[in-house]
DOVOFI-716267 format. One record per atom (N, C-alpha, C, O): residue number from 1; residue in one letter; atom name; x, y, z. Coordinates in Angstrom, 3 decimals. Example, Ala and Ser with C-alpha at 12.3 -4.5 7.8 and 13.67 -1.06 7.14 Angstrom:
// residues 2
1, A, N, 13.190, -5.690, 7.800 .
1, A, CA, 12.300, -4.500, 7.800 .
1, A, C, 13.200, -3.300, 7.800 .
1, A, O, 14.236, -3.319, 8.465 .
2, S, N, 12.850, -2.250, 7.080 .
2, S, CA, 13.670, -1.060, 7.140 .
2, S, C, 12.900, 0.030, 7.870 .
2, S, O, 13.409, 1.138, 8.039 .
This chain:
// residues 120
1, Q, N, -4.484, 19.148, -0.397 .
1, Q, CA, -3.250, 18.383, -0.403 .
1, Q, C, -3.365, 17.227, 0.581 .
1, Q, O, -3.870, 17.386, 1.692 .
2, V, N, -2.890, 16.065, 0.158 .
2, V, CA, -2.912, 14.865, 0.975 .
2, V, C, -1.484, 14.490, 1.344 .
2, V, O, -0.596, 14.464, 0.491 .
3, Q, N, -1.275, 14.202, 2.617 .
3, Q, CA, 0.019, 13.740, 3.093 .
3, Q, C, -0.121, 12.327, 3.626 .
3, Q, O, -1.085, 12.013, 4.325 .
4, L, N, 0.842, 11.470, 3.298 .
4, L, CA, 0.797, 10.075, 3.678 .
4, L, C, 2.043, 9.717, 4.483 .
4, L, O, 3.164, 10.037, 4.087 .
5, V, N, 1.835, 9.058, 5.601 .
5, V, CA, 2.925, 8.613, 6.457 .
5, V, C, 2.819, 7.104, 6.613 .
5, V, O, 1.807, 6.591, 7.091 .
6, E, N, 3.870, 6.393, 6.207 .
6, E, CA, 3.882, 4.941, 6.231 .
6, E, C, 4.685, 4.414, 7.407 .
6, E, O, 5.600, 5.073, 7.903 .
7, S, N, 4.328, 3.221, 7.841 .
7, S, CA, 5.061, 2.552, 8.903 .
7, S, C, 4.827, 1.053, 8.788 .
7, S, O, 3.924, 0.612, 8.078 .
8, G, N, 5.637, 0.275, 9.485 .
8, G, CA, 5.438, -1.155, 9.567 .
8, G, C, 6.433, -2.003, 8.814 .
8, G, O, 6.431, -3.226, 8.952 .
9, G, N, 7.288, -1.381, 8.016 .
9, G, CA, 8.286, -2.151, 7.305 .
9, G, C, 9.342, -2.693, 8.251 .
9, G, O, 9.429, -2.289, 9.410 .
10, G, N, 10.138, -3.611, 7.738 .
10, G, CA, 11.186, -4.188, 8.555 .
10, G, C, 11.769, -5.427, 7.939 .
10, G, O, 11.570, -5.712, 6.758 .
11, L, N, 12.493, -6.161, 8.754 .
11, L, CA, 13.150, -7.396, 8.344 .
11, L, C, 12.410, -8.582, 8.933 .
11, L, O, 12.106, -8.604, 10.125 .
12, V, N, 12.123, -9.564, 8.099 .
12, V, CA, 11.410, -10.743, 8.546 .
12, V, C, 11.914, -11.955, 7.771 .
12, V, O, 12.343, -11.833, 6.624 .
13, Q, N, 11.860, -13.114, 8.399 .
13, Q, CA, 12.247, -14.342, 7.726 .
13, Q, C, 11.139, -14.827, 6.804 .
13, Q, O, 9.965, -14.518, 7.010 .
14, A, N, 11.520, -15.585, 5.788 .
14, A, CA, 10.541, -16.160, 4.880 .
14, A, C, 9.488, -16.934, 5.661 .
14, A, O, 9.799, -17.683, 6.587 .
15, G, N, 8.232, -16.733, 5.264 .
15, G, CA, 7.121, -17.363, 5.954 .
15, G, C, 6.506, -16.502, 7.034 .
15, G, O, 5.436, -16.821, 7.553 .
16, G, N, 7.168, -15.421, 7.376 .
16, G, CA, 6.684, -14.532, 8.409 .
16, G, C, 5.670, -13.535, 7.897 .
16, G, O, 5.248, -13.589, 6.742 .
17, S, N, 5.280, -12.613, 8.781 .
17, S, CA, 4.247, -11.635, 8.459 .
17, S, C, 4.660, -10.237, 8.867 .
17, S, O, 5.439, -10.050, 9.801 .
18, L, N, 4.132, -9.264, 8.158 .
18, L, CA, 4.277, -7.854, 8.489 .
18, L, C, 2.967, -7.158, 8.175 .
18, L, O, 2.198, -7.610, 7.326 .
19, R, N, 2.718, -6.058, 8.861 .
19, R, CA, 1.543, -5.243, 8.591 .
19, R, C, 1.978, -3.804, 8.359 .
19, R, O, 2.521, -3.157, 9.255 .
20, L, N, 1.737, -3.313, 7.162 .
20, L, CA, 2.062, -1.949, 6.812 .
20, L, C, 0.870, -1.041, 7.072 .
20, L, O, -0.278, -1.429, 6.859 .
21, S, N, 1.154, 0.163, 7.530 .
21, S, CA, 0.112, 1.150, 7.784 .
21, S, C, 0.438, 2.433, 7.038 .
21, S, O, 1.605, 2.790, 6.876 .
22, C, N, -0.590, 3.114, 6.592 .
22, C, CA, -0.444, 4.386, 5.909 .
22, C, C, -1.512, 5.329, 6.431 .
22, C, O, -2.703, 5.113, 6.206 .
23, A, N, -1.090, 6.368, 7.123 .
23, A, CA, -2.007, 7.343, 7.688 .
23, A, C, -2.075, 8.568, 6.793 .
23, A, O, -1.050, 9.152, 6.440 .
24, A, N, -3.279, 8.948, 6.434 .
24, A, CA, -3.493, 10.088, 5.553 .
24, A, C, -3.938, 11.303, 6.351 .
24, A, O, -4.691, 11.186, 7.317 .
25, S, N, -3.465, 12.462, 5.937 .
25, S, CA, -3.883, 13.717, 6.535 .
25, S, C, -4.020, 14.766, 5.445 .
25, S, O, -3.535, 14.583, 4.328 .
26, G, N, -4.684, 15.866, 5.777 .
26, G, CA, -4.914, 16.911, 4.804 .
26, G, C, -6.315, 16.817, 4.230 .
26, G, O, -7.262, 16.462, 4.932 .
27, S, N, -6.440, 17.136, 2.959 .
27, S, CA, -7.738, 17.126, 2.287 .
27, S, C, -8.068, 15.713, 1.836 .
27, S, O, -7.841, 15.350, 0.682 .
28, I, N, -8.605, 14.923, 2.751 .
28, I, CA, -8.825, 13.510, 2.483 .
28, I, C, -10.236, 13.182, 2.028 .
28, I, O, -10.507, 12.036, 1.667 .
29, L, N, -11.136, 14.142, 2.033 .
29, L, CA, -12.523, 13.869, 1.676 .
29, L, C, -12.690, 13.428, 0.233 .
29, L, O, -13.662, 12.749, -0.099 .
30, S, N, -11.757, 13.806, -0.626 .
30, S, CA, -11.875, 13.492, -2.044 .
30, S, C, -11.145, 12.221, -2.457 .
30, S, O, -11.079, 11.908, -3.646 .
31, I, N, -10.599, 11.487, -1.496 .
31, I, CA, -9.894, 10.246, -1.811 .
31, I, C, -10.883, 9.226, -2.360 .
31, I, O, -11.914, 8.960, -1.743 .
32, I, N, -10.571, 8.661, -3.511 .
32, I, CA, -11.453, 7.685, -4.127 .
32, I, C, -10.863, 6.278, -4.144 .
32, I, O, -11.586, 5.307, -4.368 .
33, A, N, -9.558, 6.159, -3.911 .
33, A, CA, -8.929, 4.855, -3.860 .
33, A, C, -7.611, 4.955, -3.115 .
33, A, O, -6.982, 6.013, -3.087 .
34, M, N, -7.200, 3.856, -2.516 .
34, M, CA, -5.919, 3.765, -1.840 .
34, M, C, -5.250, 2.471, -2.261 .
34, M, O, -5.919, 1.491, -2.589 .
35, G, N, -3.940, 2.473, -2.250 .
35, G, CA, -3.246, 1.275, -2.662 .
35, G, C, -1.824, 1.217, -2.167 .
35, G, O, -1.296, 2.169, -1.593 .
36, W, N, -1.222, 0.077, -2.403 .
36, W, CA, 0.173, -0.156, -2.088 .
36, W, C, 0.903, -0.597, -3.338 .
36, W, O, 0.444, -1.481, -4.061 .
37, Y, N, 2.032, 0.019, -3.583 .
37, Y, CA, 2.925, -0.342, -4.664 .
37, Y, C, 4.263, -0.743, -4.066 .
37, Y, O, 4.560, -0.427, -2.914 .
38, R, N, 5.062, -1.438, -4.854 .
38, R, CA, 6.395, -1.773, -4.397 .
38, R, C, 7.377, -1.677, -5.549 .
38, R, O, 7.014, -1.810, -6.718 .
39, Q, N, 8.625, -1.444, -5.188 .
39, Q, CA, 9.684, -1.361, -6.179 .
39, Q, C, 10.931, -2.031, -5.629 .
39, Q, O, 11.482, -1.612, -4.611 .
40, A, N, 11.362, -3.065, -6.310 .
40, A, CA, 12.581, -3.767, -5.964 .
40, A, C, 13.729, -3.199, -6.788 .
40, A, O, 13.497, -2.615, -7.846 .
41, P, N, 14.968, -3.362, -6.317 .
41, P, CA, 16.114, -2.858, -7.075 .
41, P, C, 16.131, -3.392, -8.503 .
41, P, O, 16.002, -4.595, -8.727 .
42, G, N, 16.290, -2.493, -9.460 .
42, G, CA, 16.332, -2.877, -10.853 .
42, G, C, 14.991, -3.212, -11.472 .
42, G, O, 14.929, -3.634, -12.627 .
43, K, N, 13.922, -3.032, -10.722 .
43, K, CA, 12.585, -3.349, -11.210 .
43, K, C, 11.712, -2.105, -11.264 .
43, K, O, 11.983, -1.109, -10.593 .
44, Q, N, 10.664, -2.177, -12.070 .
44, Q, CA, 9.691, -1.095, -12.127 .
44, Q, C, 8.756, -1.158, -10.922 .
44, Q, O, 8.535, -2.221, -10.342 .
45, R, N, 8.218, -0.008, -10.562 .
45, R, CA, 7.227, 0.019, -9.506 .
45, R, C, 5.975, -0.720, -9.974 .
45, R, O, 5.511, -0.512, -11.095 .
46, E, N, 5.438, -1.572, -9.125 .
46, E, CA, 4.273, -2.362, -9.480 .
46, E, C, 3.196, -2.267, -8.426 .
46, E, O, 3.471, -2.088, -7.239 .
47, L, N, 1.972, -2.388, -8.880 .
47, L, CA, 0.832, -2.407, -7.966 .
47, L, C, 0.835, -3.709, -7.183 .
47, L, O, 0.967, -4.792, -7.754 .
48, V, N, 0.689, -3.592, -5.876 .
48, V, CA, 0.560, -4.753, -5.008 .
48, V, C, -0.904, -5.005, -4.680 .
48, V, O, -1.405, -6.116, -4.854 .
49, A, N, -1.579, -3.980, -4.210 .
49, A, CA, -2.985, -4.091, -3.829 .
49, A, C, -3.610, -2.714, -3.827 .
49, A, O, -2.933, -1.716, -3.583 .
50, A, N, -4.903, -2.660, -4.100 .
50, A, CA, -5.632, -1.401, -4.094 .
50, A, C, -7.040, -1.632, -3.595 .
50, A, O, -7.592, -2.725, -3.727 .
51, I, N, -7.618, -0.586, -3.017 .
51, I, CA, -8.997, -0.644, -2.545 .
51, I, C, -9.677, 0.663, -2.916 .
51, I, O, -9.123, 1.740, -2.693 .
52, T, N, -10.874, 0.574, -3.478 .
52, T, CA, -11.615, 1.756, -3.889 .
52, T, C, -12.481, 2.259, -2.750 .
52, T, O, -12.626, 1.599, -1.721 .
53, L, N, -13.058, 3.447, -2.952 .
53, L, CA, -13.958, 4.010, -1.958 .
53, L, C, -15.126, 3.075, -1.686 .
53, L, O, -15.612, 2.993, -0.558 .
54, G, N, -15.572, 2.375, -2.712 .
54, G, CA, -16.685, 1.457, -2.568 .
54, G, C, -16.317, 0.112, -1.970 .
54, G, O, -17.193, -0.716, -1.720 .
55, G, N, -15.030, -0.116, -1.736 .
55, G, CA, -14.591, -1.337, -1.097 .
55, G, C, -14.080, -2.420, -2.025 .
55, G, O, -13.667, -3.483, -1.560 .
56, S, N, -14.100, -2.176, -3.323 .
56, S, CA, -13.556, -3.153, -4.252 .
56, S, C, -12.047, -3.232, -4.105 .
56, S, O, -11.383, -2.217, -3.897 .
57, T, N, -11.510, -4.434, -4.212 .
57, T, CA, -10.073, -4.635, -4.056 .
57, T, C, -9.472, -5.259, -5.297 .
57, T, O, -10.156, -5.920, -6.079 .
58, N, N, -8.184, -5.035, -5.460 .
58, N, CA, -7.442, -5.581, -6.577 .
58, N, C, -6.052, -5.951, -6.078 .
58, N, O, -5.418, -5.171, -5.367 .
59, Y, N, -5.577, -7.134, -6.447 .
59, Y, CA, -4.284, -7.619, -5.998 .
59, Y, C, -3.455, -8.101, -7.169 .
59, Y, O, -3.976, -8.621, -8.155 .
60, A, N, -2.154, -7.916, -7.040 .
60, A, CA, -1.249, -8.539, -7.983 .
60, A, C, -1.342, -10.052, -7.832 .
60, A, O, -1.518, -10.563, -6.726 .
61, D, N, -1.224, -10.760, -8.942 .
61, D, CA, -1.326, -12.216, -8.894 .
61, D, C, -0.311, -12.828, -7.932 .
61, D, O, -0.589, -13.844, -7.295 .
62, S, N, 0.848, -12.217, -7.828 .
62, S, CA, 1.915, -12.762, -7.011 .
62, S, C, 1.629, -12.706, -5.512 .
62, S, O, 2.288, -13.395, -4.732 .
63, V, N, 0.654, -11.893, -5.100 .
63, V, CA, 0.367, -11.753, -3.672 .
63, V, C, -1.027, -12.228, -3.298 .
63, V, O, -1.378, -12.219, -2.118 .
64, K, N, -1.822, -12.638, -4.258 .
64, K, CA, -3.172, -13.103, -3.965 .
64, K, C, -3.139, -14.279, -3.000 .
64, K, O, -2.361, -15.219, -3.164 .
65, G, N, -3.989, -14.206, -2.004 .
65, G, CA, -4.048, -15.246, -0.997 .
65, G, C, -3.084, -15.045, 0.143 .
65, G, O, -3.195, -15.717, 1.169 .
66, R, N, -2.132, -14.129, -0.011 .
66, R, CA, -1.152, -13.876, 1.035 .
66, R, C, -1.286, -12.478, 1.640 .
66, R, O, -1.078, -12.297, 2.840 .
67, F, N, -1.631, -11.500, 0.820 .
67, F, CA, -1.733, -10.112, 1.273 .
67, F, C, -3.193, -9.690, 1.326 .
67, F, O, -4.013, -10.153, 0.533 .
68, T, N, -3.509, -8.813, 2.260 .
68, T, CA, -4.856, -8.268, 2.379 .
68, T, C, -4.779, -6.769, 2.601 .
68, T, O, -4.078, -6.303, 3.500 .
69, I, N, -5.499, -6.013, 1.781 .
69, I, CA, -5.568, -4.573, 1.954 .
69, I, C, -6.880, -4.216, 2.631 .
69, I, O, -7.914, -4.820, 2.346 .
70, S, N, -6.843, -3.240, 3.526 .
70, S, CA, -8.038, -2.801, 4.221 .
70, S, C, -7.906, -1.328, 4.564 .
70, S, O, -6.813, -0.763, 4.525 .
71, R, N, -9.024, -0.717, 4.898 .
71, R, CA, -9.036, 0.696, 5.244 .
71, R, C, -9.846, 0.927, 6.502 .
71, R, O, -10.933, 0.374, 6.668 .
72, A, N, -9.307, 1.748, 7.385 .
72, A, CA, -10.008, 2.160, 8.591 .
72, A, C, -10.363, 3.627, 8.429 .
72, A, O, -9.527, 4.504, 8.646 .
73, N, N, -11.604, 3.891, 8.047 .
73, N, CA, -12.016, 5.259, 7.750 .
73, N, C, -11.894, 6.196, 8.950 .
73, N, O, -11.497, 7.352, 8.807 .
74, A, N, -12.236, 5.693, 10.118 .
74, A, CA, -12.200, 6.521, 11.314 .
74, A, C, -10.790, 7.005, 11.638 .
74, A, O, -10.617, 8.053, 12.260 .
75, K, N, -9.793, 6.250, 11.220 .
75, K, CA, -8.407, 6.593, 11.497 .
75, K, C, -7.685, 7.118, 10.259 .
75, K, O, -6.491, 7.411, 10.307 .
76, N, N, -8.424, 7.237, 9.138 .
76, N, CA, -7.838, 7.698, 7.886 .
76, N, C, -6.583, 6.911, 7.539 .
76, N, O, -5.557, 7.476, 7.159 .
77, T, N, -6.687, 5.617, 7.674 .
77, T, CA, -5.531, 4.751, 7.541 .
77, T, C, -5.846, 3.565, 6.642 .
77, T, O, -6.936, 2.996, 6.706 .
78, V, N, -4.886, 3.199, 5.808 .
78, V, CA, -4.985, 2.003, 4.999 .
78, V, C, -3.897, 1.037, 5.439 .
78, V, O, -2.786, 1.448, 5.772 .
79, Y, N, -4.224, -0.252, 5.440 .
79, Y, CA, -3.308, -1.276, 5.906 .
79, Y, C, -3.014, -2.280, 4.808 .
79, Y, O, -3.816, -2.486, 3.897 .
80, L, N, -1.865, -2.891, 4.912 .
80, L, CA, -1.527, -4.030, 4.074 .
80, L, C, -1.000, -5.126, 4.979 .
80, L, O, 0.123, -5.045, 5.478 .
81, Q, N, -1.812, -6.148, 5.189 .
81, Q, CA, -1.393, -7.303, 5.956 .
81, Q, C, -0.694, -8.271, 5.024 .
81, Q, O, -1.286, -8.729, 4.047 .
82, M, N, 0.551, -8.586, 5.314 .
82, M, CA, 1.363, -9.437, 4.462 .
82, M, C, 1.714, -10.704, 5.225 .
82, M, O, 2.413, -10.659, 6.237 .
83, N, N, 1.226, -11.823, 4.734 .
83, N, CA, 1.493, -13.118, 5.343 .
83, N, C, 2.274, -13.999, 4.380 .
83, N, O, 2.336, -13.732, 3.180 .
84, S, N, 2.863, -15.043, 4.920 .
84, S, CA, 3.631, -15.999, 4.119 .
84, S, C, 4.623, -15.289, 3.214 .
84, S, O, 4.706, -15.575, 2.020 .
85, L, N, 5.363, -14.375, 3.783 .
85, L, CA, 6.283, -13.558, 3.003 .
85, L, C, 7.386, -14.399, 2.374 .
85, L, O, 7.864, -15.375, 2.952 .
86, K, N, 7.768, -13.990, 1.180 .
86, K, CA, 8.806, -14.657, 0.412 .
86, K, C, 9.947, -13.686, 0.142 .
86, K, O, 9.732, -12.474, 0.145 .
87, P, N, 11.152, -14.188, -0.090 .
87, P, CA, 12.266, -13.293, -0.409 .
87, P, C, 11.968, -12.373, -1.585 .
87, P, O, 12.438, -11.235, -1.605 .
88, E, N, 11.205, -12.835, -2.557 .
88, E, CA, 10.874, -12.012, -3.704 .
88, E, C, 9.923, -10.870, -3.377 .
88, E, O, 9.677, -10.013, -4.226 .
89, D, N, 9.386, -10.843, -2.164 .
89, D, CA, 8.578, -9.717, -1.716 .
89, D, C, 9.438, -8.544, -1.253 .
89, D, O, 8.919, -7.458, -0.996 .
90, T, N, 10.731, -8.753, -1.146 .
90, T, CA, 11.635, -7.699, -0.712 .
90, T, C, 11.573, -6.519, -1.670 .
90, T, O, 11.781, -6.674, -2.873 .
91, A, N, 11.286, -5.345, -1.132 .
91, A, CA, 11.139, -4.139, -1.939 .
91, A, C, 10.859, -2.960, -1.026 .
91, A, O, 10.628, -3.120, 0.173 .
92, V, N, 10.885, -1.776, -1.614 .
92, V, CA, 10.368, -0.599, -0.934 .
92, V, C, 8.888, -0.510, -1.261 .
92, V, O, 8.501, -0.522, -2.430 .
93, Y, N, 8.068, -0.423, -0.237 .
93, Y, CA, 6.627, -0.369, -0.412 .
93, Y, C, 6.135, 1.059, -0.242 .
93, Y, O, 6.486, 1.737, 0.724 .
94, Y, N, 5.322, 1.507, -1.185 .
94, Y, CA, 4.814, 2.870, -1.204 .
94, Y, C, 3.301, 2.885, -1.069 .
94, Y, O, 2.604, 2.120, -1.736 .
95, C, N, 2.801, 3.744, -0.219 .
95, C, CA, 1.370, 3.975, -0.101 .
95, C, C, 0.933, 4.970, -1.171 .
95, C, O, 1.625, 5.951, -1.443 .
96, N, N, -0.208, 4.706, -1.763 .
96, N, CA, -0.767, 5.572, -2.794 .
96, N, C, -2.202, 5.931, -2.454 .
96, N, O, -3.000, 5.069, -2.085 .
97, N, N, -2.522, 7.206, -2.582 .
97, N, CA, -3.900, 7.680, -2.475 .
97, N, C, -4.273, 8.366, -3.770 .
97, N, O, -3.558, 9.252, -4.240 .
98, R, N, -5.401, 7.957, -4.355 .
98, R, CA, -5.911, 8.600, -5.554 .
98, R, C, -7.030, 9.543, -5.151 .
98, R, O, -7.984, 9.152, -4.477 .
99, V, N, -6.896, 10.802, -5.578 .
99, V, CA, -7.800, 11.859, -5.160 .
99, V, C, -8.508, 12.438, -6.371 .
99, V, O, -7.884, 12.688, -7.402 .
100, A, N, -9.813, 12.651, -6.247 .
100, A, CA, -10.582, 13.308, -7.289 .
100, A, C, -10.380, 14.807, -7.186 .
100, A, O, -10.595, 15.395, -6.126 .
101, I, N, -9.966, 15.432, -8.286 .
101, I, CA, -9.729, 16.869, -8.296 .
101, I, C, -10.640, 17.609, -9.257 .
101, I, O, -10.558, 18.833, -9.368 .
102, G, N, -11.495, 16.897, -9.945 .
102, G, CA, -12.435, 17.487, -10.876 .
102, G, C, -13.326, 16.419, -11.466 .
102, G, O, -13.331, 15.273, -11.015 .
103, V, N, -14.084, 16.806, -12.484 .
103, V, CA, -14.956, 15.859, -13.150 .
103, V, C, -14.098, 14.861, -13.920 .
103, V, O, -13.443, 15.208, -14.903 .
104, D, N, -14.114, 13.622, -13.454 .
104, D, CA, -13.353, 12.546, -14.074 .
104, D, C, -11.857, 12.870, -14.148 .
104, D, O, -11.168, 12.447, -15.076 .
105, L, N, -11.366, 13.623, -13.163 .
105, L, CA, -9.947, 13.942, -13.075 .
105, L, C, -9.421, 13.470, -11.728 .
105, L, O, -10.080, 13.646, -10.703 .
106, V, N, -8.244, 12.875, -11.728 .
106, V, CA, -7.660, 12.357, -10.501 .
106, V, C, -6.208, 12.776, -10.377 .
106, V, O, -5.560, 13.139, -11.358 .
107, R, N, -5.711, 12.718, -9.150 .
107, R, CA, -4.316, 12.980, -8.859 .
107, R, C, -3.840, 11.970, -7.817 .
107, R, O, -4.559, 11.663, -6.866 .
108, D, N, -2.641, 11.464, -7.999 .
108, D, CA, -2.076, 10.484, -7.079 .
108, D, C, -1.115, 11.137, -6.097 .
108, D, O, -0.301, 11.980, -6.471 .
109, F, N, -1.224, 10.735, -4.837 .
109, F, CA, -0.303, 11.145, -3.794 .
109, F, C, 0.414, 9.914, -3.272 .
109, F, O, -0.165, 8.830, -3.203 .
110, W, N, 1.677, 10.085, -2.904 .
110, W, CA, 2.524, 8.972, -2.524 .
110, W, C, 3.167, 9.178, -1.171 .
110, W, O, 3.517, 10.296, -0.794 .
111, G, N, 3.318, 8.084, -0.448 .
111, G, CA, 4.082, 8.108, 0.778 .
111, G, C, 5.565, 8.057, 0.484 .
111, G, O, 5.976, 7.954, -0.671 .
112, Q, N, 6.367, 8.129, 1.535 .
112, Q, CA, 7.817, 8.185, 1.373 .
112, Q, C, 8.437, 6.823, 1.107 .
112, Q, O, 9.587, 6.738, 0.677 .
113, G, N, 7.695, 5.766, 1.357 .
113, G, CA, 8.183, 4.416, 1.171 .
113, G, C, 8.703, 3.807, 2.452 .
113, G, O, 9.276, 4.498, 3.294 .
114, T, N, 8.502, 2.517, 2.595 .
114, T, CA, 9.020, 1.786, 3.740 .
114, T, C, 9.637, 0.481, 3.250 .
114, T, O, 9.049, -0.222, 2.427 .
115, Q, N, 10.817, 0.164, 3.756 .
115, Q, CA, 11.562, -1.003, 3.294 .
115, Q, C, 11.037, -2.275, 3.934 .
115, Q, O, 10.867, -2.355, 5.151 .
116, V, N, 10.784, -3.263, 3.098 .
116, V, CA, 10.434, -4.606, 3.551 .
116, V, C, 11.500, -5.553, 3.035 .
116, V, O, 11.732, -5.639, 1.829 .
117, T, N, 12.144, -6.259, 3.943 .
117, T, CA, 13.186, -7.207, 3.576 .
117, T, C, 12.833, -8.576, 4.128 .
117, T, O, 12.608, -8.734, 5.328 .
118, V, N, 12.785, -9.559, 3.247 .
118, V, CA, 12.448, -10.925, 3.628 .
118, V, C, 13.677, -11.793, 3.386 .
118, V, O, 14.143, -11.912, 2.253 .
119, S, N, 14.193, -12.387, 4.429 .
119, S, CA, 15.382, -13.217, 4.334 .
119, S, C, 15.010, -14.674, 4.096 .
119, S, O, 13.922, -15.120, 4.461 .
120, S, N, 15.933, -15.407, 3.478 .
120, S, CA, 15.717, -16.820, 3.185 .
120, S, C, 15.871, -17.665, 4.433 .
120, S, O, 15.723, -18.886, 4.374 .
């Protein structure tokens, strides 16, 4: 079982920056990818950024060039550095860990979510 604890959300003015952190605990040896999703009111949850065990990254088009995902293996932590924030970035951000549970089988674990609010 993997447990995720998120931190770093808050209120910031447009153009500002925030850094989200997600600390993983439990059975973390089988984690094959980590990512950040967000969900705004009335919207579906969407992928913001993801990083695989091999270091490959993937970003939503709306955040490319502004957000950076990284992982600190020694601290079992994944980060999302968010720069040049826009009001449309306002959402609850969720940490995601994808875990291998068998041959070509995976399971997703989620953090509790952290609120990011960007004011105009």
